[in-house]
MARBAGU-801048 format. One record per residue (C-alpha): x, y, z; chain. Coordinates in nm, 3 decimals. Each point is the difference from the previous one (the first is absolute). Example, Ala and Ser with C-alpha at 12.3 -4.5 7.8 and 13.67 -1.06 7.14 Angstrom:
residues 2
       x       y       z cadena
   1.230  -0.450   0.780      A
   0.137   0.344  -0.066      A
This chain:
residues 84
       x       y       z cadena
   1.131  -1.125   2.590      A
  -0.138  -0.048  -0.302      A
  -0.187   0.300  -0.190      A
  -0.305  -0.269  -0.057      A
  -0.224  -0.067   0.148      A
  -0.028   0.339   0.171      A
  -0.180  -0.047   0.348      A
  -0.276   0.274  -0.097      A
  -0.242  -0.005  -0.268      A
   0.147   0.247  -0.259      A
  -0.353   0.005  -0.220      A
   0.168   0.293  -0.195      A
   0.289  -0.263  -0.171      A
  -0.285  -0.285  -0.061      A
  -0.274   0.318  -0.134      A
   0.235   0.235  -0.176      A
  -0.035   0.395  -0.027      A
  -0.357  -0.007  -0.130      A
  -0.238  -0.101   0.327      A
  -0.269   0.240  -0.079      A
  -0.068  -0.174  -0.353      A
   0.087  -0.390   0.208      A
  -0.274   0.103   0.261      A
  -0.287   0.094  -0.266      A
   0.086  -0.326  -0.167      A
  -0.020  -0.241   0.273      A
  -0.317   0.213   0.098      A
  -0.147  -0.053  -0.305      A
   0.038  -0.373  -0.073      A
  -0.103  -0.065   0.328      A
  -0.315   0.274  -0.039      A
  -0.036  -0.201  -0.344      A
  -0.014  -0.357   0.109      A
  -0.251   0.090   0.331      A
  -0.240   0.160  -0.232      A
   0.059  -0.327  -0.220      A
  -0.049  -0.244   0.241      A
  -0.262   0.252   0.138      A
  -0.237  -0.053  -0.261      A
   0.092  -0.376  -0.110      A
  -0.081  -0.093   0.370      A
  -0.252   0.241   0.136      A
  -0.392  -0.011  -0.097      A
  -0.028   0.312  -0.137      A
  -0.281   0.122  -0.274      A
   0.318   0.172  -0.194      A
   0.234  -0.226   0.029      A
   0.105   0.017  -0.367      A
   0.081   0.374   0.086      A
   0.313  -0.171   0.284      A
   0.068  -0.246  -0.228      A
   0.104   0.224  -0.312      A
   0.114   0.261   0.233      A
   0.238  -0.172   0.195      A
   0.248  -0.095  -0.284      A
   0.004   0.303  -0.170      A
   0.133   0.137   0.308      A
   0.259  -0.223   0.026      A
   0.109   0.105  -0.382      A
  -0.003   0.316   0.087      A
   0.246  -0.077   0.262      A
   0.253  -0.048  -0.257      A
   0.037   0.352  -0.035      A
   0.149   0.021   0.338      A
   0.201  -0.284  -0.049      A
   0.133   0.123  -0.357      A
   0.057   0.346   0.204      A
   0.214  -0.149   0.312      A
   0.203  -0.228  -0.241      A
   0.083   0.252  -0.204      A
   0.100   0.222   0.308      A
   0.236  -0.288   0.108      A
   0.214  -0.031  -0.336      A
   0.376   0.184   0.091      A
   0.134   0.125  -0.319      A
   0.359   0.107  -0.006      A
   0.037   0.379  -0.109      A
   0.232  -0.062  -0.325      A
  -0.340  -0.174  -0.123      A
  -0.189   0.270   0.086      A
   0.200   0.234  -0.231      A
  -0.079   0.017  -0.343      A
   0.236   0.064  -0.270      A
   0.077   0.310  -0.163      A
């Protein structure tokens, strides 16, 4: 039987080692999008707060995406050794 496709969903294989940073990045993206769309489609007096803070939250999720990417880099031990 081939190794792929696996019968069970192995999310660690797809997401990587940094599940916490991945979850925070997704959470910030979804929250920013919801706040942004709420500012556009809901009728509030202070709609501009939502329209402006949504993209800022999405931009802040970039920090978690960078941490997630850096946490999944593979570096061999030979590359870590500095020359004398």
